[in-house]
C-alpha positions in Angstrom: 88.0 3.1 138.0 89.6 0.5 135.7 93.0 -1.1 136.2 95.0 -2.0 133.0 98.5 -3.6 133.0 100.8 -2.0 130.5 103.7 -3.7 128.8 106.6 -2.0 126.9 108.2 -4.1 124.1 111.3 -3.1 122.2 110.1 -5.0 119.2 107.7 -7.8 118.0 104.9 -6.6 120.2 102.2 -7.7 117.8 103.6 -11.2 117.6 103.8 -11.4 121.4 100.2 -10.1 121.9 98.8 -12.5 119.3 100.8 -15.4 120.9 99.6 -14.6 124.4 95.9 -14.3 123.4 96.1 -17.6 121.5 97.3 -19.4 124.6 94.8 -18.2 127.3 91.1 -19.1 126.9 88.8 -16.1 126.8 91.5 -13.8 125.5 91.1 -11.3 122.7 93.1 -8.7 120.8 91.0 -5.6 120.7 93.2 -3.4 118.6 96.8 -3.1 117.3 97.6 0.2 115.5 100.5 2.6 114.8 100.5 5.8 116.7 99.9 8.5 114.2 102.0 11.2 115.8 105.7 11.8 116.2 106.9 10.6 119.6 110.2 10.7 121.5 110.6 7.0 120.4 110.3 7.7 116.7 108.5 9.3 113.7 104.8 9.0 113.0 103.7 5.4 112.6 106.9 3.9 114.1 105.3 3.3 117.5 102.5 0.7 117.8 99.9 0.4 120.6 97.8 -2.7 121.4 94.8 -3.3 123.6 94.0 -6.9 124.6 92.6 -9.1 127.3 94.2 -12.2 128.8 91.4 -14.2 130.4 89.6 -11.5 132.4 92.6 -9.1 132.7 93.0 -5.9 130.6 96.3 -5.1 129.0 97.8 -2.4 126.9 101.1 -2.8 125.1 103.5 -0.5 123.3 106.2 -1.2 120.8 108.5 1.8 121.0 112.1 0.6 120.9 114.4 -0.1 123.8 113.7 1.4 127.2 113.8 -1.0 130.2 113.8 -4.8 129.8 111.2 -6.9 131.5 112.3 -8.3 134.9 110.9 -10.3 137.8 109.3 -7.3 139.4 106.3 -7.9 137.1 105.1 -11.3 136.1 101.8 -12.8 134.8 100.5 -15.6 137.0 98.3 -18.1 135.3 96.4 -20.4 137.7 95.6 -23.7 136.1 93.1 -26.4 137.0 94.9 -29.4 135.5 98.4 -30.6 134.9 97.5 -30.7 131.2 96.9 -27.0 131.2 100.2 -26.4 133.1 102.1 -28.6 130.6 100.5 -26.9 127.5 101.3 -23.3 128.7 104.7 -24.2 130.1 105.8 -25.8 126.8 104.5 -23.0 124.7 105.9 -20.1 126.8 109.3 -21.6 127.4 110.1 -22.0 123.7 112.8 -19.5 123.0 112.8 -18.4 126.6 114.2 -19.8 129.8 112.8 -21.8 132.7 113.3 -21.1 136.4 112.4 -22.6 139.8 109.0 -22.8 141.4 106.9 -22.5 138.2 108.5 -19.4 136.9 109.8 -18.9 133.3 110.6 -16.1 130.9 109.2 -16.2 127.4 111.1 -15.3 124.2 110.3 -11.6 124.8 111.7 -11.7 128.4 108.4 -11.4 130.1 108.2 -13.4 133.4 105.3 -15.9 133.9 104.3 -18.0 136.8 102.4 -21.1 135.7 100.8 -22.6 138.9 98.1 -25.1 139.7 95.1 -23.8 141.5 95.6 -26.7 143.9 98.8 -25.2 145.2 97.0 -22.3 146.6 94.5 -24.6 148.3 97.3 -26.7 149.8 99.2 -23.6 151.0 96.0 -22.4 152.9 95.7 -25.6 154.9 95.6 -25.2 158.7 98.1 -28.1 159.1 101.5 -26.2 159.2 103.5 -29.4 158.7 101.6 -30.2 155.5 102.1 -26.6 154.2 105.9 -26.9 155.0 106.1 -30.2 153.1 104.2 -28.7 150.1 106.5 -25.6 150.2 109.6 -27.7 150.3 108.4 -29.8 147.4 107.5 -26.7 145.3 110.9 -25.2 145.9 112.6 -28.2 144.4 110.4 -28.1 141.3 111.0 -26.2 138.0 107.6 -26.8 136.3 105.1 -27.4 139.0 103.6 -30.9 139.3 100.2 -31.4 140.9 100.8 -35.0 141.7 104.1 -34.2 143.4 102.5 -31.5 145.5 99.7 -33.8 146.5 102.2 -36.5 147.5 104.1 -34.0 149.6 100.9 -32.9 151.3 100.1 -36.5 152.2 103.6 -36.9 153.7 
């Protein structure tokens, strides 16, 4: 059994897929092609399908006109080892999109992303409940997550 996330784009799917795969190391576009059959979304060739990987995750995408916009019920979480990785992804993905609390943002296509440090997960699993509370409170005040700020909160 293979699990593949599927994204529906109204337009500009190819640009989005190429952008995403350029940002995440180990990513690759496998194929982008028009669907050579008439569909409910349009005539032959008007619908495009893409296959790609982001890191080690498999994705498919379709460009088939308006249906349902992306929303927070689906997001792509990227766990980063360094603040430099967080900063690079955050800056690239927020361009033309919007930023939100707790490391969330929407890109220019409306897709939600969570750009988080790996260290956050480690801090949240600590057996010291007071430390976890301090880290959580610090995270909730942040927009882009800051590893140094989270570490300072953990130390009290």
